[in-house]
DRENDO-1510 file (C-alpha; in Angstrom, 1 decimal, always signed):
<recs>
REC; n; res; u; v; w
REC; 1; MET; +123.0; +69.7; +234.9 .
REC; 2; CYS; +125.4; +67.2; +233.4 .
REC; 3; GLN; +128.0; +65.8; +235.8 .
REC; 4; VAL; +131.4; +64.3; +234.8 .
REC; 5; GLU; +130.9; +61.4; +237.2 .
REC; 6; GLU; +127.4; +60.5; +236.0 .
REC; 7; GLU; +126.8; +57.5; +233.8 .
REC; 8; TYR; +124.2; +57.4; +231.1 .
REC; 9; HIS; +124.7; +54.0; +229.6 .
REC; 10; ASP; +121.5; +52.6; +231.2 .
REC; 11; GLN; +119.3; +55.4; +230.0 .
REC; 12; LEU; +120.4; +55.7; +226.3 .
REC; 13; GLU; +118.6; +53.4; +223.8 .
REC; 14; CYS; +119.7; +52.9; +220.2 .
REC; 15; ALA; +117.1; +53.4; +217.5 .
REC; 16; ALA; +115.9; +50.3; +215.8 .
REC; 17; VAL; +117.7; +50.1; +212.4 .
REC; 18; PRO; +116.2; +47.8; +209.7 .
REC; 19; SER; +118.4; +44.8; +209.3 .
REC; 20; VAL; +118.5; +42.3; +206.5 .
REC; 21; SER; +119.1; +39.6; +209.1 .
REC; 22; LYS; +115.3; +39.6; +209.8 .
REC; 23; LYS; +113.0; +37.0; +208.5 .
REC; 24; CYS; +110.8; +37.7; +205.5 .
REC; 25; VAL; +107.5; +39.2; +206.6 .
REC; 26; LYS; +105.6; +37.1; +204.1 .
REC; 27; CYS; +107.0; +33.6; +204.1 .
REC; 28; LYS; +108.4; +33.8; +207.7 .
REC; 29; GLU; +111.2; +31.4; +206.7 .
REC; 30; ALA; +113.8; +32.9; +204.4 .
REC; 31; THR; +116.2; +35.6; +205.4 .
REC; 32; ALA; +115.1; +39.1; +204.2 .
REC; 33; ALA; +117.1; +40.4; +201.3 .
REC; 34; VAL; +115.5; +43.9; +200.9 .
REC; 35; VAL; +113.8; +46.4; +203.2 .
REC; 36; ILE; +111.2; +48.5; +201.3 .
REC; 37; LYS; +110.2; +50.5; +204.3 .
REC; 38; ALA; +110.2; +50.1; +208.1 .
REC; 39; GLY; +108.6; +46.7; +208.9 .
REC; 40; ASP; +108.5; +45.5; +205.2 .
REC; 41; ALA; +111.4; +43.1; +204.8 .
REC; 42; TYR; +111.2; +40.6; +202.0 .
REC; 43; CYS; +113.3; +37.7; +200.8 .
REC; 44; ARG; +114.3; +37.6; +197.2 .
REC; 45; GLU; +111.5; +35.3; +196.0 .
REC; 46; CYS; +108.7; +37.0; +197.9 .
REC; 47; PHE; +109.9; +40.4; +196.8 .
REC; 48; LYS; +109.7; +39.3; +193.1 .
REC; 49; GLU; +106.3; +37.8; +193.7 .
REC; 50; TYR; +105.1; +41.0; +195.3 .
REC; 51; PHE; +106.5; +43.2; +192.5 .
REC; 52; ILE; +105.0; +41.1; +189.7 .
REC; 53; HIS; +101.6; +40.9; +191.5 .
REC; 54; LYS; +101.3; +44.6; +191.9 .
REC; 55; PHE; +101.9; +45.2; +188.2 .
REC; 56; ARG; +99.2; +42.7; +187.1 .
REC; 57; ALA; +96.8; +43.7; +189.8 .
REC; 58; VAL; +96.7; +47.4; +188.7 .
REC; 59; LEU; +96.0; +46.3; +185.1 .
REC; 60; GLY; +93.3; +43.8; +186.2 .
REC; 61; LYS; +91.6; +46.3; +188.5 .
REC; 62; ASN; +91.2; +49.0; +186.0 .
REC; 63; ARG; +90.4; +46.7; +183.0 .
REC; 64; ILE; +91.3; +49.3; +180.4 .
REC; 65; ILE; +93.4; +47.0; +178.2 .
REC; 66; PHE; +91.3; +44.3; +176.5 .
REC; 67; PRO; +92.6; +40.9; +175.3 .
REC; 68; ALA; +94.4; +40.9; +171.9 .
REC; 69; GLU; +94.6; +44.7; +172.0 .
REC; 70; LYS; +97.8; +46.4; +170.7 .
REC; 71; VAL; +99.7; +48.3; +173.3 .
REC; 72; LEU; +102.7; +50.4; +172.7 .
REC; 73; LEU; +105.3; +50.6; +175.5 .
REC; 74; ALA; +107.2; +53.9; +175.6 .
REC; 75; VAL; +110.7; +52.9; +176.8 .
REC; 76; SER; +113.3; +55.6; +177.4 .
REC; 77; GLY; +116.0; +53.3; +178.6 .
REC; 78; GLY; +115.6; +54.4; +182.3 .
REC; 79; PRO; +115.1; +52.1; +185.2 .
REC; 80; SER; +111.3; +52.6; +185.4 .
REC; 81; SER; +110.5; +52.0; +181.8 .
REC; 82; CYS; +112.9; +49.1; +181.5 .
REC; 83; SER; +111.3; +47.5; +184.6 .
REC; 84; MET; +107.9; +48.0; +182.9 .
REC; 85; LEU; +109.2; +46.2; +179.9 .
REC; 86; ARG; +110.5; +43.3; +182.0 .
REC; 87; GLN; +107.0; +43.0; +183.7 .
REC; 88; VAL; +105.4; +42.7; +180.3 .
REC; 89; GLN; +107.9; +40.0; +179.3 .
REC; 90; GLU; +107.2; +38.1; +182.5 .
REC; 91; GLY; +103.4; +38.4; +182.0 .
REC; 92; LEU; +103.5; +37.1; +178.5 .
REC; 93; SER; +105.6; +34.0; +179.3 .
REC; 94; GLN; +104.1; +30.6; +178.9 .
REC; 95; ASN; +104.3; +29.7; +182.7 .
REC; 96; ALA; +103.0; +33.0; +183.9 .
REC; 97; HIS; +100.2; +33.1; +186.5 .
REC; 98; ASN; +97.4; +35.6; +185.5 .
REC; 99; LYS; +98.9; +35.9; +182.1 .
REC; 100; LEU; +98.8; +39.1; +180.2 .
REC; 101; ARG; +96.7; +39.0; +177.0 .
REC; 102; PHE; +97.6; +42.0; +174.9 .
REC; 103; LEU; +100.0; +42.5; +172.0 .
REC; 104; PRO; +103.0; +44.7; +173.0 .
REC; 105; GLY; +105.2; +46.9; +170.9 .
REC; 106; ILE; +108.1; +49.2; +171.9 .
REC; 107; VAL; +108.9; +52.7; +170.9 .
REC; 108; TYR; +112.0; +54.8; +171.8 .
REC; 109; ILE; +112.2; +58.5; +171.2 .
REC; 110; ASP; +115.8; +59.6; +170.5 .
REC; 111; GLU; +116.1; +63.0; +172.1 .
REC; 112; GLY; +119.9; +63.4; +171.6 .
REC; 113; GLY; +119.4; +66.2; +169.0 .
REC; 114; ALA; +117.5; +68.4; +171.5 .
REC; 115; ILE; +120.2; +68.2; +174.2 .
REC; 116; GLY; +123.1; +68.6; +171.9 .
REC; 117; GLN; +124.5; +65.1; +171.8 .
REC; 118; SER; +126.9; +64.2; +169.0 .
REC; 119; VAL; +126.0; +61.7; +166.3 .
REC; 120; GLU; +128.4; +59.1; +167.7 .
REC; 121; GLU; +126.9; +59.4; +171.2 .
REC; 122; ARG; +123.4; +59.0; +169.8 .
REC; 123; GLN; +124.3; +56.0; +167.7 .
REC; 124; ARG; +126.0; +54.4; +170.7 .
REC; 125; THR; +122.9; +54.8; +172.8 .
REC; 126; VAL; +120.6; +53.6; +170.1 .
REC; 127; ALA; +122.8; +50.5; +169.5 .
REC; 128; GLU; +122.6; +49.6; +173.2 .
REC; 129; LEU; +118.8; +49.9; +173.3 .
REC; 130; HIS; +118.5; +48.1; +170.0 .
REC; 131; ALA; +120.1; +45.1; +171.6 .
REC; 132; VAL; +117.8; +45.2; +174.6 .
REC; 133; PHE; +114.7; +45.5; +172.4 .
REC; 134; LYS; +115.8; +42.8; +170.1 .
REC; 135; ALA; +116.2; +40.4; +173.0 .
REC; 136; THR; +112.5; +40.8; +174.0 .
REC; 137; GLY; +111.2; +39.6; +170.7 .
REC; 138; PHE; +108.6; +42.4; +170.5 .
REC; 139; PRO; +108.3; +44.7; +167.5 .
REC; 140; PHE; +110.0; +48.0; +168.2 .
REC; 141; HIS; +110.3; +51.4; +166.7 .
REC; 142; ILE; +113.3; +53.8; +167.2 .
REC; 143; VAL; +112.1; +57.3; +166.3 .
REC; 144; PRO; +114.4; +60.4; +166.4 .
REC; 145; LEU; +112.8; +63.5; +167.9 .
REC; 146; GLU; +113.5; +65.4; +164.7 .
REC; 147; GLN; +110.5; +63.7; +163.1 .
REC; 148; VAL; +108.3; +65.9; +165.3 .
REC; 149; LEU; +109.0; +68.7; +162.8 .
REC; 150; ASP; +107.2; +66.8; +160.0 .
REC; 151; LEU; +104.1; +65.7; +162.0 .
REC; 152; PRO; +100.7; +66.4; +160.4 .
REC; 153; THR; +98.2; +68.6; +162.0 .
REC; 154; SER; +96.0; +65.6; +162.7 .
REC; 155; VAL; +98.2; +64.8; +165.8 .
REC; 156; LEU; +96.5; +67.8; +167.5 .
REC; 157; ALA; +93.0; +66.4; +166.8 .
REC; 158; THR; +91.1; +64.2; +169.1 .
REC; 159; GLY; +90.4; +60.9; +167.4 .
REC; 160; PRO; +87.1; +59.0; +167.7 .
REC; 161; SER; +87.2; +57.3; +171.1 .
REC; 162; ALA; +85.7; +53.9; +171.7 .
REC; 163; SER; +82.3; +53.8; +173.2 .
REC; 164; GLU; +82.1; +53.0; +176.9 .
REC; 165; ARG; +81.8; +49.2; +177.4 .
REC; 166; PRO; +80.1; +47.7; +180.4 .
REC; 167; ALA; +82.0; +45.8; +183.0 .
REC; 168; SER; +80.6; +42.5; +181.8 .
REC; 169; ALA; +82.2; +43.1; +178.3 .
REC; 170; TYR; +85.7; +42.6; +179.7 .
REC; 171; LYS; +84.9; +39.1; +181.2 .
REC; 172; ALA; +83.2; +38.2; +177.9 .
REC; 173; ALA; +86.2; +39.3; +175.9 .
REC; 174; VAL; +88.6; +37.3; +178.2 .
REC; 175; ASP; +86.4; +34.1; +177.8 .
REC; 176; HIS; +86.3; +34.6; +174.0 .
REC; 177; PHE; +90.0; +35.1; +173.8 .
REC; 178; ILE; +90.7; +32.0; +175.9 .
REC; 179; GLN; +88.5; +29.9; +173.6 .
REC; 180; SER; +90.0; +31.3; +170.4 .
REC; 181; SER; +93.6; +31.0; +171.6 .
REC; 182; SER; +93.4; +27.5; +172.9 .
REC; 183; SER; +95.0; +26.1; +169.7 .
REC; 184; SER; +97.4; +29.0; +169.2 .
REC; 185; CYS; +99.5; +30.9; +171.7 .
REC; 186; LEU; +99.6; +34.7; +171.9 .
REC; 187; THR; +102.9; +35.8; +170.3 .
REC; 188; PRO; +103.8; +39.1; +168.8 .
REC; 189; PRO; +103.8; +39.1; +165.0 .
REC; 190; GLU; +107.2; +38.7; +163.3 .
REC; 191; GLN; +108.8; +41.9; +162.2 .
REC; 192; LYS; +111.8; +42.6; +160.0 .
REC; 193; GLU; +114.6; +44.1; +161.9 .
REC; 194; PRO; +114.2; +47.9; +161.7 .
REC; 195; SER; +117.1; +49.9; +160.5 .
REC; 196; LEU; +118.7; +52.7; +162.6 .
REC; 197; PRO; +117.0; +56.0; +162.0 .
REC; 198; ASP; +118.7; +58.4; +159.5 .
REC; 199; VAL; +118.7; +61.9; +160.9 .
REC; 200; GLN; +119.3; +64.8; +158.6 .
REC; 201; GLU; +121.5; +67.6; +159.9 .
REC; 202; PRO; +119.1; +70.5; +158.9 .
REC; 203; HIS; +116.3; +68.9; +160.9 .
REC; 204; THR; +118.6; +68.6; +163.9 .
REC; 205; GLN; +119.6; +72.3; +163.6 .
REC; 206; LEU; +115.9; +73.3; +163.4 .
REC; 207; LEU; +115.2; +71.3; +166.6 .
REC; 208; GLN; +118.1; +72.9; +168.4 .
REC; 209; GLN; +116.9; +76.3; +167.4 .
REC; 210; LEU; +113.5; +75.5; +168.8 .
REC; 211; MET; +115.0; +74.5; +172.1 .
REC; 212; VAL; +117.3; +77.5; +172.2 .
REC; 213; SER; +114.4; +79.8; +171.6 .
REC; 214; ALA; +113.1; +78.8; +175.1 .
REC; 215; LYS; +114.8; +81.2; +177.5 .
REC; 216; THR; +114.5; +79.2; +180.7 .
REC; 217; LEU; +115.2; +75.5; +181.5 .
REC; 218; THR; +111.7; +75.2; +182.9 .
REC; 219; ALA; +110.2; +76.2; +179.5 .
REC; 220; LYS; +112.6; +73.9; +177.7 .
REC; 221; GLU; +111.6; +70.8; +179.7 .
REC; 222; ASP; +107.9; +71.6; +179.4 .
REC; 223; LEU; +108.2; +72.1; +175.6 .
REC; 224; LEU; +110.3; +68.9; +175.2 .
REC; 225; ASN; +107.7; +66.9; +177.1 .
REC; 226; THR; +104.9; +68.2; +174.9 .
REC; 227; LEU; +106.8; +67.4; +171.7 .
REC; 228; ARG; +107.7; +63.9; +172.9 .
REC; 229; GLN; +104.1; +63.2; +173.7 .
REC; 230; HIS; +102.9; +64.4; +170.3 .
REC; 231; LEU; +105.4; +62.1; +168.6 .
REC; 232; LEU; +104.5; +59.1; +170.8 .
REC; 233; VAL; +100.8; +59.6; +170.0 .
REC; 234; HIS; +101.5; +59.9; +166.3 .
REC; 235; THR; +103.6; +56.7; +166.3 .
REC; 236; ALA; +100.9; +54.8; +168.1 .
REC; 237; ARG; +98.3; +56.0; +165.6 .
REC; 238; THR; +100.3; +55.2; +162.5 .
REC; 239; GLU; +101.3; +51.8; +163.8 .
REC; 240; GLY; +97.8; +50.8; +164.8 .
REC; 241; TYR; +98.1; +50.8; +168.6 .
REC; 242; SER; +95.2; +51.9; +170.8 .
REC; 243; LYS; +97.0; +52.1; +174.1 .
REC; 244; LEU; +100.2; +53.9; +175.0 .
REC; 245; MET; +101.9; +52.6; +178.2 .
REC; 246; LEU; +104.2; +55.0; +180.0 .
REC; 247; GLY; +106.8; +54.2; +182.7 .
REC; 248; ASP; +106.0; +57.0; +185.2 .
REC; 249; ASN; +106.6; +55.7; +188.8 .
REC; 250; CYS; +105.1; +57.0; +192.0 .
REC; 251; THR; +108.1; +59.1; +192.9 .
REC; 252; ARG; +108.2; +60.8; +189.5 .
REC; 253; LEU; +104.4; +61.4; +189.6 .
REC; 254; ALA; +104.7; +63.0; +193.1 .
REC; 255; VAL; +107.3; +65.4; +191.8 .
REC; 256; LYS; +105.2; +66.0; +188.7 .
REC; 257; LEU; +102.1; +66.8; +190.7 .
REC; 258; LEU; +103.8; +69.6; +192.7 .
REC; 259; THR; +105.6; +70.8; +189.6 .
REC; 260; ASN; +102.4; +71.2; +187.7 .
REC; 261; VAL; +100.8; +73.1; +190.5 .
REC; 262; SER; +103.7; +75.5; +190.4 .
REC; 263; LEU; +103.4; +75.8; +186.6 .
REC; 264; GLY; +99.7; +76.6; +186.7 .
REC; 265; ARG; +98.5; +73.2; +185.5 .
REC; 266; GLY; +96.2; +72.5; +188.4 .
REC; 267; ALA; +93.2; +71.9; +186.2 .
REC; 268; GLN; +95.1; +69.2; +184.3 .
REC; 269; LEU; +96.5; +67.3; +187.3 .
REC; 270; ALA; +94.1; +64.4; +187.0 .
REC; 271; GLN; +95.1; +63.7; +183.4 .
REC; 272; ASP; +98.9; +64.3; +183.9 .
REC; 273; THR; +99.2; +62.0; +186.9 .
REC; 274; GLY; +96.2; +59.6; +186.7 .
REC; 275; PHE; +96.4; +55.9; +185.7 .
REC; 276; SER; +94.7; +56.6; +182.4 .
REC; 277; ASP; +94.6; +59.7; +180.2 .
REC; 278; SER; +92.1; +59.9; +177.3 .
REC; 279; ARG; +92.7; +63.4; +176.1 .
REC; 280; TYR; +93.6; +62.1; +172.6 .
REC; 281; GLY; +90.4; +60.1; +172.3 .
REC; 282; ASP; +91.5; +57.1; +170.2 .
REC; 283; ILE; +94.9; +56.7; +172.0 .
REC; 284; ILE; +94.7; +56.2; +175.8 .
REC; 285; LEU; +97.8; +56.8; +177.9 .
REC; 286; VAL; +98.3; +54.2; +180.7 .
REC; 287; ARG; +100.7; +54.4; +183.7 .
REC; 288; PRO; +100.9; +51.0; +185.2 .
REC; 289; MET; +104.1; +51.8; +187.2 .
REC; 290; ARG; +102.5; +54.6; +189.2 .
REC; 291; ASP; +102.2; +52.3; +192.3 .
REC; 292; TYR; +105.9; +51.7; +192.5 .
REC; 293; SER; +108.4; +53.9; +194.2 .
REC; 294; ALA; +111.8; +54.6; +192.7 .
REC; 295; LYS; +113.4; +52.6; +195.5 .
REC; 296; GLU; +111.3; +49.5; +194.7 .
REC; 297; ILE; +112.2; +49.7; +191.0 .
REC; 298; GLY; +115.9; +50.2; +191.8 .
REC; 299; LEU; +115.9; +47.2; +194.1 .
REC; 300; TYR; +114.1; +45.0; +191.6 .
REC; 301; ASN; +116.4; +46.0; +188.7 .
REC; 302; HIS; +119.5; +45.3; +190.8 .
REC; 303; LEU; +118.3; +41.9; +192.2 .
REC; 304; PHE; +117.1; +40.5; +188.9 .
REC; 305; ASN; +119.6; +42.1; +186.5 .
REC; 306; VAL; +117.1; +44.3; +184.5 .
REC; 307; PRO; +119.2; +46.1; +181.9 .
REC; 308; SER; +118.9; +49.8; +181.5 .
REC; 309; VAL; +120.7; +52.5; +179.5 .
REC; 310; PHE; +121.6; +55.9; +180.9 .
REC; 311; ASN; +120.3; +58.8; +178.8 .
REC; 312; PRO; +121.3; +62.4; +179.7 .
REC; 313; SER; +118.5; +64.9; +179.8 .
REC; 314; LEU; +118.2; +68.7; +179.8 .
REC; 315; GLU; +118.6; +68.8; +183.6 .
REC; 316; THR; +121.7; +66.5; +183.7 .
REC; 317; LYS; +124.5; +68.2; +185.7 .
REC; 318; THR; +122.4; +71.3; +186.4 .
REC; 319; SER; +122.1; +73.0; +189.7 .
REC; 320; GLU; +119.0; +72.4; +191.9 .
REC; 321; LYS; +117.7; +75.8; +191.2 .
REC; 322; ALA; +118.1; +75.6; +187.5 .
REC; 323; SER; +114.4; +74.9; +186.8 .
REC; 324; ILE; +111.1; +74.5; +188.7 .
REC; 325; GLN; +111.1; +70.8; +187.9 .
REC; 326; ARG; +114.6; +70.3; +189.3 .
REC; 327; LEU; +113.9; +72.4; +192.4 .
REC; 328; THR; +110.7; +70.4; +193.1 .
REC; 329; GLU; +112.5; +67.1; +192.6 .
REC; 330; GLY; +115.2; +68.1; +195.1 .
REC; 331; PHE; +112.6; +69.2; +197.6 .
REC; 332; VAL; +110.6; +66.0; +197.4 .
REC; 333; THR; +113.7; +63.8; +197.6 .
REC; 334; ARG; +115.1; +65.5; +200.7 .
REC; 335; LEU; +111.7; +65.4; +202.3 .
REC; 336; GLN; +111.3; +61.7; +201.5 .
REC; 337; ALA; +114.7; +61.0; +203.1 .
REC; 338; ASP; +113.5; +62.5; +206.4 .
REC; 339; PHE; +109.9; +61.5; +206.2 .
REC; 340; PRO; +109.4; +58.2; +204.3 .
REC; 341; SER; +105.7; +58.7; +203.8 .
REC; 342; THR; +106.0; +62.0; +201.8 .
REC; 343; VAL; +105.8; +60.5; +198.3 .
REC; 344; SER; +103.0; +58.2; +199.4 .
REC; 345; ILE; +100.9; +61.1; +200.8 .
REC; 346; ILE; +101.3; +63.1; +197.6 .
REC; 347; TYR; +100.6; +60.1; +195.5 .
REC; 348; ARG; +97.4; +59.3; +197.4 .
REC; 349; THR; +96.3; +62.9; +196.9 .
REC; 350; SER; +96.6; +62.6; +193.2 .
REC; 351; GLU; +94.3; +59.5; +193.2 .
REC; 352; LYS; +91.5; +61.6; +194.5 .
REC; 353; LEU; +91.6; +64.1; +191.7 .
REC; 354; GLN; +89.0; +64.1; +189.0 .
REC; 355; THR; +89.5; +65.2; +185.4 .
REC; 356; ALA; +88.2; +68.6; +184.3 .
REC; 357; CYS; +88.4; +67.8; +180.6 .
REC; 358; LYS; +85.0; +68.0; +178.9 .
REC; 359; SER; +84.1; +65.6; +176.1 .
REC; 360; SER; +84.0; +67.4; +172.8 .
REC; 361; SER; +83.2; +66.4; +169.3 .
REC; 362; THR; +86.1; +65.3; +167.1 .
REC; 363; GLY; +85.3; +68.1; +164.6 .
REC; 364; ASP; +85.7; +71.1; +166.9 .
REC; 365; HIS; +88.7; +71.4; +169.2 .
REC; 366; GLY; +88.4; +75.0; +170.1 .
REC; 367; ASP; +87.9; +74.2; +173.8 .
REC; 368; ARG; +91.2; +72.3; +174.0 .
REC; 369; CYS; +94.7; +73.6; +174.4 .
REC; 370; LEU; +96.7; +73.7; +171.2 .
REC; 371; LEU; +99.8; +72.1; +172.8 .
REC; 372; CYS; +98.8; +69.8; +175.7 .
REC; 373; MET; +95.3; +69.0; +174.3 .
REC; 374; CYS; +93.7; +69.5; +177.7 .
REC; 375; ALA; +90.5; +71.5; +178.4 .
REC; 376; LEU; +91.2; +75.2; +178.3 .
REC; 377; ASP; +91.2; +76.7; +181.8 .
REC; 378; THR; +91.1; +80.3; +180.7 .
REC; 379; ALA; +87.3; +80.6; +180.5 .
REC; 380; VAL; +86.9; +82.1; +184.0 .
REC; 381; ASP; +84.9; +85.0; +185.5 .
REC; 382; GLN; +85.9; +88.6; +185.0 .
REC; 383; ALA; +86.7; +89.0; +188.7 .
REC; 384; SER; +89.5; +86.4; +188.8 .
REC; 385; ALA; +93.2; +86.4; +189.3 .
REC; 386; PHE; +93.7; +85.2; +185.7 .
REC; 387; ASN; +91.9; +88.1; +184.2 .
REC; 388; MET; +93.7; +90.6; +186.5 .
REC; 389; THR; +97.0; +89.2; +185.3 .
REC; 390; LEU; +95.9; +89.7; +181.6 .
REC; 391; ILE; +94.9; +93.3; +182.3 .
REC; 392; SER; +98.2; +94.0; +184.0 .
REC; 393; GLU; +100.1; +92.5; +181.1 .
REC; 394; GLN; +98.1; +94.5; +178.5 .
REC; 395; LEU; +98.7; +97.7; +180.4 .
REC; 396; SER; +102.4; +97.1; +180.7 .
REC; 397; GLN; +102.6; +96.4; +177.0 .
REC; 398; ILE; +100.8; +99.7; +176.2 .
REC; 399; LYS; +103.1; +101.6; +178.4 .
REC; 400; SER; +106.2; +100.1; +176.9 .
REC; 401; SER; +105.1; +100.6; +173.3 .
REC; 402; GLY; +104.4; +104.3; +173.8 .
REC; 403; ASN; +103.0; +106.0; +170.7 .
REC; 404; THR; +104.7; +103.8; +168.1 .
REC; 405; ASN; +102.1; +102.3; +165.7 .
REC; 406; THR; +103.2; +99.3; +163.7 .
REC; 407; GLU; +100.4; +98.4; +161.3 .
REC; 408; LEU; +100.4; +95.9; +158.5 .
REC; 409; PRO; +100.1; +97.3; +155.0 .
REC; 410; ARG; +96.5; +97.2; +153.8 .
REC; 411; PRO; +95.4; +96.7; +150.2 .
REC; 412; ASN; +94.0; +99.6; +148.3 .
REC; 413; PRO; +90.2; +100.1; +148.4 .
REC; 414; GLY; +88.5; +98.3; +145.5 .
REC; 415; SER; +91.4; +95.9; +144.9 .
REC; 416; CYS; +91.9; +92.3; +145.9 .
REC; 417; CYS; +95.3; +91.1; +147.1 .
REC; 418; SER; +94.5; +87.6; +145.8 .
REC; 419; SER; +94.5; +88.8; +142.2 .
REC; 420; GLY; +97.2; +91.4; +142.4 .
REC; 421; GLY; +94.7; +94.2; +142.0 .
REC; 422; LYS; +93.3; +93.1; +138.6 .
REC; 423; GLU; +90.1; +91.8; +140.0 .
REC; 424; ASP; +87.8; +92.6; +142.9 .
REC; 425; CYS; +86.4; +90.0; +145.2 .
REC; 426; GLY; +83.5; +92.3; +146.2 .
REC; 427; ARG; +84.3; +92.5; +149.9 .
REC; 428; ALA; +86.9; +95.2; +149.8 .
REC; 429; ALA; +84.4; +97.9; +148.5 .
REC; 430; SER; +81.8; +96.9; +151.2 .
REC; 431; GLY; +84.3; +97.5; +153.9 .
REC; 432; GLY; +84.5; +93.8; +154.9 .
REC; 433; GLY; +88.2; +93.4; +154.0 .
REC; 434; CYS; +89.8; +91.3; +151.4 .
REC; 435; CYS; +88.7; +87.7; +151.1 .
REC; 436; SER; +92.3; +86.5; +151.2 .
REC; 437; SER; +93.3; +88.5; +154.3 .
REC; 438; ALA; +93.4; +85.3; +156.3 .
REC; 439; LYS; +96.0; +83.9; +153.9 .
REC; 440; VAL; +98.7; +86.4; +154.8 .
REC; 441; THR; +101.6; +84.4; +156.2 .
REC; 442; GLU; +102.1; +85.7; +159.7 .
REC; 443; THR; +102.5; +84.2; +163.1 .
REC; 444; PRO; +99.1; +83.5; +164.6 .
REC; 445; ASN; +98.2; +84.8; +168.0 .
REC; 446; LEU; +98.4; +81.7; +170.2 .
REC; 447; LYS; +97.2; +83.3; +173.4 .
REC; 448; SER; +93.5; +82.4; +173.0 .
REC; 449; LEU; +94.4; +78.8; +172.0 .
REC; 450; LEU; +96.5; +77.8; +174.9 .
REC; 451; CYS; +95.9; +76.9; +178.5 .
REC; 452; TYR; +97.4; +79.0; +181.3 .
REC; 453; SER; +100.5; +76.8; +181.7 .
REC; 454; CYS; +101.3; +76.4; +178.0 .
REC; 455; LYS; +100.8; +80.2; +177.6 .
REC; 456; LEU; +103.6; +80.8; +180.0 .
REC; 457; THR; +105.8; +78.3; +178.2 .
REC; 458; VAL; +105.3; +80.1; +174.8 .
REC; 459; LYS; +105.8; +83.4; +176.6 .
REC; 460; ASP; +109.2; +82.3; +177.7 .
REC; 461; MET; +110.2; +81.7; +174.0 .
REC; 462; SER; +112.0; +84.3; +172.1 .
REC; 463; SER; +109.6; +83.9; +169.2 .
REC; 464; PRO; +106.7; +81.5; +168.5 .
REC; 465; ASP; +108.0; +81.2; +164.9 .
REC; 466; HIS; +110.3; +78.5; +166.0 .
REC; 467; LEU; +107.4; +76.2; +166.8 .
REC; 468; PRO; +106.9; +73.2; +164.4 .
REC; 469; LEU; +104.9; +73.9; +161.3 .
REC; 470; TYR; +102.0; +71.6; +162.3 .
REC; 471; ILE; +101.4; +73.6; +165.5 .
REC; 472; LEU; +101.3; +76.9; +163.6 .
REC; 473; SER; +99.1; +75.5; +160.9 .
REC; 474; GLU; +96.6; +74.1; +163.4 .
REC; 475; ALA; +96.6; +77.5; +165.1 .
REC; 476; GLN; +95.8; +79.3; +161.9 .
REC; 477; ARG; +93.1; +76.8; +161.1 .
REC; 478; ARG; +91.4; +77.2; +164.5 .
REC; 479; GLN; +91.6; +81.0; +164.2 .
REC; 480; ARG; +90.0; +81.0; +160.8 .
REC; 481; ARG; +87.3; +78.7; +162.1 .
REC; 482; SER; +86.6; +81.0; +165.0 .
REC; 483; HIS; +86.5; +84.0; +162.8 .
REC; 484; MET; +84.1; +82.3; +160.4 .
REC; 485; ARG; +81.9; +81.3; +163.4 .
REC; 486; GLU; +81.8; +84.9; +164.5 .
REC; 487; GLU; +80.7; +86.1; +161.0 .
REC; 488; ILE; +77.8; +83.6; +160.8 .
REC; 489; SER; +76.9; +83.7; +164.5 .
REC; 490; GLU; +73.6; +85.5; +163.9 .
REC; 491; PHE; +72.5; +82.8; +161.6 .
REC; 492; LEU; +73.3; +79.9; +164.0 .
REC; 493; LEU; +70.7; +78.3; +166.2 .
REC; 494; ASP; +71.3; +78.1; +169.9 .
REC; 495; ASP; +71.5; +74.8; +171.6 .
REC; 496; GLY; +68.3; +75.5; +173.5 .
REC; 497; ASP; +66.2; +76.2; +170.4 .
REC; 498; ASP; +63.6; +73.7; +169.4 .
REC; 499; GLY; +63.9; +74.5; +165.7 .
REC; 500; ASP; +60.3; +75.7; +165.2 .
</recs>
């Protein structure tokens, strides 16, 4: 037992605390300025070299971006995306080692209307980012989220992807680029200064109604992420970019991986967290910041004065249990504080995942989710938890509805609703229904067109009618195509037929 007279000074040992008075682990000469993790203390110059090398190494290792290719940088104003923008600036400078060879552009999505910001607050944020973008010399586009309401249905179509090029094609493209650019340097094309976006009040109100229709914060964040991605892809296509560079860092992707598992997006993990994402075909999403932790990015931005602009989000000033995304973020953050290898372990797990998205033709997208454009994960066996959930849901709806029958009015036999009853299309008398029955303006049934996770998001909405028109139109088009295929199924040849 402990005694009052006993002395414990010789037995107690203080834990080793990282100190910036140590020497740099790389150059062994300068005094360390930052400590990334235990045993990794870097001086200022070595840390900068380490940070820049990691960015260019991940691009060089994957060899997805070819020389002279147009790449659109999605910059939100946060620390990670602004650090990515600085790395591209450094890589395109004249005295850069392992110089980058693509043509960058910048896009910023103004989401102030979705979170209820005033016009003055949105203009102030846009003005700050406008100054940051203008200083880079890159062409930039400032797009309000309200434009997602006017998108065409083509944004939900998979564009023709470039054919797979052999590994030797990249080296040949680099050699050709060096020879052709020996007389002229690679500089972004001159662009007239874009004007600040003019947002109409009715569009803002429709966007706010869409966000309010989602009952939970989890559904709101998932819906906002989907709409943002659609608008980014559409902007890249209309402006002629083939790659879309995102600023997701290692910490954010670790949180996203666990969040997606909780939301039922296990089949889409490889695409949502991988380095490249080719779900849209002609536009490839790239995440070059996925090897950086949030701590590394914060240290780099602080030491080298990387400007960033704070943008409030849907989860700003919310409690930790307000949404699944917020709860997962708090869990990973606390675990990382006690066990510094937490984020790294989750991140390394995501690297081992393989995509489950099957390649499909550009003409038929029935095997892809209407919202996230990933492969549908609902085609499972009858004896599965997913089908049991559907059966339980159907039984509960039958029990709650009781004996109430709500049927749509049907046209009279022998008449055609397309002609007001004056003419007959010929199908009504045969019992096949009116030829214009598919033209009735009603909300399409989205259940068969969505993956499991997106189905839960739409289920949390008060009404699918609030979804943008391009989503509802594409849903009707897919349903009409599926109905047409069922009608002519007996005349179609199977894939295994030889045609004799």
